[in-house]
Structures are given as C-alpha cells and as structure tokens.
PANU-792982 format. One record per residue (C-alpha): residue in three letters; x, y, z. Coordinates in steps of 0.1 Angstrom, whole numbers, padded with zeros to 4 digits, always signed. Each point is the difference from the previous one (the first is absolute). Layout:
ALAXYZ;...
//
This chain:
MET-0003+0308-0358;ASP-0019+0032+0004;ILE+0010+0028-0024;PHE-0007+0037-0005;VAL-0007+0011-0036;THR+0011+0035-0008;GLY+0005+0020-0032;THR+0026+0023-0016;ASP-0029+0024-0007;THR-0037+0002-0002;ASP-0019-0020-0026;VAL+0027-0026-0005;GLY-0025-0028+0006;LYS+0007-0010+0036;THR-0036-0012+0004;VAL+0001-0022-0031;ILE+0032-0016+0012;THR-0013-0004+0035;ALA-0033-0016-0012;GLY+0019-0023-0023;LEU+0025-0012+0026;ALA-0029-0005+0025;ALA-0021-0019-0024;VAL+0028-0024-0011;MET+0010-0008+0036;GLN-0037-0004+0010;SER-0004-0025-0028;LEU+0029-0020+0013;GLY-0018-0005+0033;TYR+0014+0028+0022;GLU-0022+0022+0020;ILE+0007+0034-0014;SER-0010+0034+0013;VAL+0006+0034-0018;TYR+0003+0029+0024;LYS-0003+0036-0012;PRO+0008+0022+0031;PHE-0009+0033-0018;GLN-0025+0003-0028;SER-0005+0034-0014;GLY-0020+0006-0032;ALA-0028-0022+0013;ILE-0033-0001-0018;GLU-0036+0002+0013;GLY-0023-0030-0002;ASN-0029-0013+0020;LYS+0002+0030+0023;GLN+0036-0008+0010;LEU+0035+0005-0013;ILE+0015-0028-0020;SER+0037-0008-0005;PRO+0006-0002-0038;ASP+0033-0019+0006;LEU-0015-0026+0022;SER-0030-0003-0022;PHE+0023-0009-0029;VAL+0017-0027+0021;LYS-0035-0015+0008;GLN-0008+0001-0037;ILE+0030-0021-0008;ASP-0007-0024+0028;ASN-0029+0005+0024;ASN+0015-0025+0025;ILE+0029+0023+0009;LYS-0005+0017+0033;THR+0004+0038-0002;LYS+0002+0028+0026;TYR+0007+0037+0002;SER+0006+0022+0031;TYR-0007+0034-0014;ILE-0022+0010-0030;MET-0003+0035-0015;LYS-0017+0014-0030;ALA+0026+0026-0011;PRO+0024-0013-0027;THR+0031+0012+0017;THR+0026-0011+0026;PRO-0014-0016+0031;SER+0012+0029+0022;VAL-0018+0026-0021;ALA-0032-0021-0005;ALA-0002-0007+0037;GLU+0004+0036+0009;LEU-0027+0011-0025;GLU-0024-0025+0014;GLY+0007+0004+0037;ILE+0016-0034+0004;VAL+0028-0006+0025;ILE+0024-0027-0012;ASP+0014-0020+0028;LYS+0029-0025-0007;LYS-0012-0022+0029;LYS-0032-0008-0019;VAL+0021-0010-0030;LEU+0021-0023+0022;LYS-0031-0015+0016;ASP-0018-0006-0033;PHE+0030-0016-0016;GLY+0005-0023+0031;GLU-0036-0011-0003;LEU+0004-0010-0036;LYS+0032-0019+0009;GLN-0019-0022+0024;THR-0022-0014-0027;SER+0023+0001-0031;ASP+0029-0020-0013;ILE+0012+0031-0019;VAL-0010+0037+0003;ILE+0008+0022-0030;THR-0001+0036+0010;GLU-0004+0026-0027;GLY+0012+0035+0006;ALA-0013+0033-0014;GLY+0023+0015-0027;GLY+0037-0004+0009;LEU+0020-0003+0032;MET+0003+0037+0006;VAL-0037+0008-0001;PRO-0012+0018+0032;VAL-0024-0020+0022;ASN-0006+0027+0026;ASN+0019+0030+0013;GLU+0027-0022+0015;LEU+0002-0032-0021;LEU+0010-0010-0035;MET-0010-0033-0016;SER+0035-0012+0006;ASP-0006+0003+0037;ILE-0030-0023-0003;VAL+0021-0025-0018;LYS+0026+0000+0028;MET-0027-0001+0027;LEU-0015-0031-0016;ASN+0035-0014-0006;LEU-0008-0011-0035;PRO+0023-0006-0030;VAL-0008+0020-0031;VAL-0008-0009-0035;ILE+0003+0030-0024;VAL-0023+0003-0030;ALA+0015+0022-0027;ARG-0014+0012-0033;ALA+0017-0007-0033;THR+0002+0034-0016;LEU+0027+0026-0002;GLY+0012+0011+0034;THR-0006-0033+0017;ILE+0037-0007+0006;ASN+0005+0032+0020;HIS-0033-0004+0020;THR+0007-0037+0007;LEU+0036+0004+0011;MET-0009+0029+0022;THR-0028-0020+0017;VAL+0023-0029+0006;LYS+0029+0020+0014;MET-0022+0022+0021;ALA-0017-0031+0015;GLN+0032-0017+0007;SER+0015+0031+0017;MET-0030+0000+0024;GLY+0007-0037+0009;ILE-0029-0014-0021;ASN+0005-0034-0016;VAL-0006+0003-0037;LEU-0008-0035-0014;GLY+0000+0011-0036;VAL-0017+0018-0029;ILE-0029-0009-0023;ILE-0002+0020-0032;ASN-0037+0004-0010;ARG-0019+0010-0031;TYR+0028-0009-0023;PRO-0010+0006-0036;LEU+0005-0032-0020;ASN+0021+0003-0032;THR+0012+0035+0009;LYS+0027+0016-0021;ASP+0007+0027+0026;GLU+0036-0004+0011;ALA-0007+0017+0033;ILE-0026-0026+0008;LYS+0020-0030-0014;THR+0031+0008+0020;ALA-0017+0010+0033;PRO-0003-0035+0015;SER+0036-0009-0003;LEU+0012+0034+0012;ILE-0023-0002+0030;ARG+0013-0035+0008;LYS+0036+0011-0004;PHE+0000+0032+0020;SER-0026-0007+0027;GLY+0017-0030+0014;VAL-0033-0017+0007;LYS-0019-0027-0018;LEU-0022+0007-0030;PHE-0029-0024+0007;GLY-0014+0004-0035;ILE-0017+0021-0026;ILE-0038+0001-0004;PRO-0013+0009-0034;ASP-0025+0028-0004;ILE-0034-0013+0013;SER-0016+0034+0005;SER-0031-0012-0018;ILE-0010-0019+0032;SER-0030+0016+0017;ASP-0031-0010+0018;GLY+0013-0035+0006;CYS+0005-0007-0037;GLY+0033-0016-0009;ALA+0006-0016+0034;GLU+0013-0032-0016;PHE+0024+0020-0022;LEU+0013+0019+0031;ILE+0006-0032+0019;ASP+0017-0017-0030;SER+0022+0031-0004;ILE+0011-0002+0036;ILE+0007-0037-0002;ASN+0018+0001-0033;ASN+0021+0032+0006;LEU+0009+0002+0037;ASN+0022-0021+0022;LEU-0025-0005+0028;GLU+0024-0020+0022;GLU+0023+0030+0001;VAL-0028+0025+0005;PHE-0013-0019+0031;ASN+0034-0015+0010;MET-0016-0034+0004;LYS-0003-0033-0018;ILE-0034-0002-0016;PRO-0018-0028-0019;LYS+0007-0005-0037;LEU-0020+0024-0021;ASN-0018-0012-0031;
//
C-alpha cells in the first residue's frame, strides 16, 4: 500500500524514516519508489540543484527509484521558496508525476515537506496534496517535550479533514532516558490519539553520507510493525 509520510514538525526525521522503510521493503523484493513532490533547501552540485532528502534515500539504497516535482534552493516553505524563485507550483504536475511512479512501482512512499499545514502555494496546503493523491498518512513524531501536544493535534486535524491516519512512529528516542516526559509520551500518544503506534526508533542521528545504513535498516526491522505500516502481509523479516 502506498503511504504519505508527514511530520509533527520540521526536523523530526521524516527522511530517515522514509529511507529506512523504503530500503527494507526494497530488500524484500518490492519495487519501491520515494516521491518528494516539493523539495526546498536544495543544494547545488554539478551545475544543478540536488535534493538532499532523495540523495539520502539513494545513499541508503541506490536501487530505490526517486523523483521530485519541484526543487527550490530557499530553505523555507514550498510556497515561499517557489515565489522567491519564480516557480509556479501546479497540482496537476504532482498528480501526473505520482501516477507515473505508480505505473512502475509496487509501493510509492511520498514524503511531505514539514507538516500537513505547510503552504504549497497561495491556494493549497500539504494536506490538500495528501487528499488529492488519496494517500493514508504515517506521522513521524519527535520524542522530546511537547511531542504529545504536536502529535495529537496533527492526528485530530488530519482526521477532521477526512485524511486516513494509519499511525504514528516516534523517532530519535534517546535510549536509557530518565526524562519522565519522554518515557511517558509513547503510551499517552497511543491512548489519546486513537491510532496505532507503529513503533519507536532509537536516536540514529549519527547517520550521514550513507554511513550507518545497516544500522538504520536493522532499527526499522526491529522496532516497527511493518505489516501495520503498509497494511499488508509481508515476508518474514530476519
């Protein structure tokens, strides 16, 4: 099943989770594509703009197909970045690009920019793109103080808009923490959100430049319920 990965905030690790999910499913024999409709904060390389998020996916597994529709340099919302760079964002292109990936993929994992209420252009929010693509949402949440409020608001807002929230992944969880706010957050999110908690990923922020790919993949396999994430029966994981 195709999914849309969103976050409760910026810098919660959506790309790390997306890359890990894609790499694990690719290793199981599925044709996986990662789609990033809007990439702001792009970097320059070889006389062209490069998507740092999709580059990270490729570093984890170069066999995963990747695609973006719009790429901008400014590290801000897609709407502001596009306006600064004279780019007109058209939702029809997003729909077309997603459809092309669908034709050659068993599963397309679409990664948003920021959260669901991030403006895409002067008329659309990221949530409108989710609804247009008719994708269920997986929410990536941080582990630190404030995550309960941010996560519950994201879940309830999405549901109020008719978006199917599959569940929540808590990312960058500090192992052996003694912080009561962090220790109790997972159970409270599970209790009050009413959606599944797919799992808790330990802090793997040291991963960069392709290093630690095996650790990331192992973390996904050992800490997430992938059958629930993708709502499908998958081969036994080793």
